[in-house]
N, C-alpha and C positions, 0 to 999 in steps of 0.2 A: 371345534374353532371355528367359527364361521368364516370365508373367506371375506378379506377388505376388496372393495371396491371404486375404481378410479370411473368417476363420469365425466362423457364428451360429449360436448357441444358442438357443433359446426353451425358457424352462421355466417351468411350475406345479403347485406340488409336487410337486417331484421330489428329497428330500433323501435319499432313499435309495441315487440315482446320481449325483445331477449333481456331486460332486467328482471321480469319477473319470472322467469323461464331458471335463469340462473338464484333469484332468491329460492324460489321455490325447490329447488335443487340443493342448496345449501341448508334450508328451514328443515328439509324430512330428512337429509342426510348429512347430521350433524358431521360423521365418525370418515364419510370420506371426501376422496379428492375430487376436484373441479378443474377441468380444463376447460375451457372457450378459446376455437379457435376462428378468428376472423379472416375469413378469405377475401380481405382487401376490400371493403366493404365501399361505398361512395356514398353513403348516408351518415346518420349518427351515431351508426353502432359502434365506432370505435371509440368515441367521444364520453357514451354511456359507459362502456364496459371499463373505460379508464377511472373514470369517479365512482364506480361500484366498487371498483378492487381497493379503493379506499377503505370500503364498509368492509366489505366479505372479504376474505380472503380462497382466492384461485390461480389457478396458472394462464395468466391473459396473455396470449399467443398471437400475435397480428404480422400478415402479411403485407408485401408495398404491391404484390402482382398477386391477382387471383388467378388460381390453378387448379380449382374446382373440385366437388366433394369427395372425391376417393383420397385426392393426397391431402386435404384435411383430415377424415377420419385416420387414414396412415401417421401424419405428424401427431396425431391425439393420440393413438396407441403406442407411438415409439416415446414419447413424454410421459406416458402413465406407469405410477410406480406400483401399482395393485395388482392382485391376482384377475380379480373380473372387468369388464370392460362393459358399460351400459353407455350404447349413444344415445342420444336425445335431442329433439328436434328443436330448434331454434322458437319455433315459429310456431309452439303448441299454449293452448290456454287450457284452462279451466282445470289445471292440475293439482291431483289430492294425493295424500301421503299413500294411499291406498295404492297408486298404482305402481309407485314406485315396490312397496310388497310384492304385489304380481310379479313384476318384470325380474327382481331379485330375489326370492329366495327359493325359488325353485332350481336356482341353480348354486345359492352360498349356502344355503343347508349339508351337513353330513353326509348326507345322502340326497344329492342331487337327483331331481325327475327327467332334467333333461338337460341338452349339451347350450342348445341358443333357446332364449325365450324373444319372437315376436309378438311385442305388442300393438294392439288393434284399437286406435281411438273410434272411440262409439258414433264420435259426432265429426261425421264426414259427407262426401258428396251422396258417396256411394252406401247403401246398407252394408257394412259387416261382411253381412250370410253369403251375400252373392260378388264381394266384390273380389275380381278378380287379380286384383294390384295389393295383396292383404301383403302378399309376402316380401313386399319391398318398402315394408314401414321402416320409420326412422326409428323407432322405439325399439332396441335390442338390445339384449343382454347374452354375453358368451365369455368363456374365458379367454385370457390373455392371450397363454400358449398355446391356442386354438388357430389364432389366426395368425399370429407372428408368421407362421412359414409360409404366408402369401402376401405378404405387406408388398414386397416389391412388385407382384403379378396384380393387384388393385391400383397400386398409389397415382397412374393415368389415366385409368376405364372411365373416371369422373362418376354418372350418372347409370355406369353400368353395375357400379362397384354392390349394390345388393344383392343385384342376380348374380353375379359369382360367387358370393360369399354363400348365399343359397345353396349352388349347384357343389359346391368345395366340399358343403356338411353334409348336405345328402349322400356324393358322391364315396363320402369317405365313413358311412354309418353312423352320423353325428346323430344323436335324439334331438327334435324341434318342437317345441312346443309354440303353438296360438295363445295369448290371452288376451279376453276383449276389457280391453281400459275404459270404463263406465263414466261418461261425462265429458273426456278429453277430449278438447276440439283440436280438429285440424284442419286449416284451410286451405280452400284449392288454390292453384294460382291463377283461380279465373276476381278470387274474391284481395286477390293480392295487387293484381296488375290487370292491365287494358286487355280485350277481348283475344284482340288481332295478336299481340305480345305473347299470353297466355298459351295461345294454339300455336305458336312456332318454340316454343318451350319445350312443350306436349310434342311435339314431333323431332324433335332433340332430342329429346329423353330417348326419345322413343329408339332413335336409331341408334345410341347408345349402348339400350339394353340389345337390342338385336344383334350389333356388332359381337358383345361379349356373347352371346348365345350362339353364334357361328362358330366364333374364334374357340369355344372351349367342348367342342361337340364330346371329346375323351371323358370329358365329366360328366355329359350328359349320357354318355353310352356308362358310366361306369357306376353310376344313379342307379338307371334301367336297373342293369345287371344286380345293383343290390335289392333292386325293389322283386324282382324274379326270386333271387335267393331264401329272399325272406317269407314270400309267400310258397314256394318251394317246402321252406320248412314246415310252415303252419300247417300246410297240407300231408305233409310226411307224417306229422302227431298225428293229426287228423286219424287217418290212415292207420296206424298203429293202434291209435286207440278203438277203434271202431272194429280192428282184427282182434284184439283184446277183449273186448264184449260180446264180440260172435263167439270169440271162444270159451268164454265164461259159460255162455249160453247153450251151448251143444254139448260141454262137460255136465252142465245140469241136467240135459234132456238125457242124457248115456246113464245118468246114476238116478234120474227118476224110471226110465224103461228096465233097466239091469236089473 
């Protein structure tokens, strides 16, 4: 039996795209729970969601005070009723049904191939093949039980949240899979606001990510140790295989010359 899914959409001032995102999530995932968290938008997002909620069933949570992306994600998880959490950005466009299959199938199948799926929109400013920020994608699926232990750790770290989740999963040996979401469009800050404001936001988010890394050196160390252990095990297996092959060849030579 496949696991049930809760889709968490965190939004702030996304009046241009939020309706389409909610509609597509509902249309392509009729059996999934949808939670929309409006982090005190100042545009028409709140009004759009209220009207849409009359037509489409979803859990509409709206704050009167902005508390940041990480808090929005935490509250979304706390309100989720299902086993699998799919975080989905509110400013995405060109959404296809196959995108949800790519994000969810590897984790909801009876024999899951990963513990967290990171979806990379193909239509972004930087080519996904060389994008150094692809691990910070907002499209990610994971098990609720895997993120619950760190909810209080990530509640107030704002845009450092994806960095912390990635570090935590890597430090605990979780399997992470990247998948290219072909055709999915994700705008940059420069597409949504003035160059000056976009630059300031990039700097601010970069600082929050840097602080998250500095404060969680233990997770980085554990991640490195896990990586070394994996490589060590692979080397050990390769050496044993080589020894076995050499022994077989030696035995064959001895028999032929005996």
